C-alpha angles and dihedrals in degrees: 000000000000123000092258091056091048090059095051120098112257095247092051090047092052092048091049092049092050091050091049093058095039100252116159112252095216124133119219091256090052089054089054091048089054091049123143106029094149135028117304115219124206118196111224106193097211135066119265118281101047133109095272089055091047089064100030098056099053090039095054094038089057092044090051090053097046096044100037087228132106119260108182138182127233109195111208107171129182145093095037093303095307096107093062091042090056091050092050093047090059096047121114110273093229100120095258098095124057133168127227108197135162146215086292088075091061089052097046097075089063096044105038114058096197114036116170092219140039115225091207100047107025095053139051113227113238105175151298115280102188144332126208135170121251113254127211099229130179139186099247092208091059102035118049100210132113099184138032089249091057090047092051091049090053098047092046089053092044109037113191095007095107129056134199130213124221139186088252144296113317096017124127089255089059096044093043088055094048091048090049091052092050095048096042095039092231136130121228121165117244118228111188121207134185093259142342091269096064091040091053091048090056092044091054090044091052097247091123130027106225149342140215091223137173104258092234095069095040096044099093093043092051091050090048092053094241090115134027121222109214099180143343116233097235142084093252134043115259122259108260093019107071092151096062108087123220123254091246089053088051099053103275104097096171098047105107120146129155136190120215134182127208145178127238137171127213113270111271096036106143114263091229090059091048088055091047091052091050090050091053091050092048091052093058094041086062092058116103092221091057092046089051091049091052090049089051088055091053102261146067130249112279133231107203118119144174117330092007090057089047091055089049090054092049090052090049091053090056093045095050092046087063092048091050091049094047095045095043089223114177137182110269 
């Protein structure tokens, strides 16, 4: 150090040294203010056409319009959503990769003995995206029932004759079906797929008989008459679907199962960028078009962020562990 440097204040010396070696003089908050300056990718761990996609696509399309930046989806389906989760967990925590998971990721710790990620420790919770009830939905050309009571009468008289598709082993579709079978004392064969989208395609095509689906992904098909919703698994009828009765109304008072979708970032993502992402989401949640879209999917826009969302996920992990234990559900 030369005498001139010795007389400089420490802060000025550090700034001068940084400039001399070409380091950027940008504080963490300034980085967040510049975010995003390139496309932001969100890993969706299911194929296109499922419930996660039903919320992700309108959300990111609106965010791209309001921000003037690109928010894009990377569909990585497989292993009940755990393959994409593992990919997202290992992404660089630079604010340009996020993860949009679902209730399935609170079930997975109880179903998959060796996950290569931990949803509670390898991610930072950003916020809840949507929450919808499960719907008991049938292909009306394959199943001759107009109500849940008629459906139950048929499956009790014909054990094993019907099958149900799911988004994969260990997903909420799978567990909702197993819980339904326990509570209704019926037997319906489980057919796992690599996502709700492919399962729905086969349901509409008549390759499977029914699903216990998140209402968001079935909504358009129910409105179009391709599928028939017999009951929603909640205490109240779903927004936008007042004609579908609840399971308690239909003779199954204990059958209550919901599907939710949420946003995370890889562990280590700067807190200022997490806040900036939340702000972008809140902007579009305030738009009437987005609110109307959420109503059309059977829900309303949420308000659960950060640590509160993280606590919600932790509680869900505990709750689903009990369901898995009670049902005896296993990977097939």
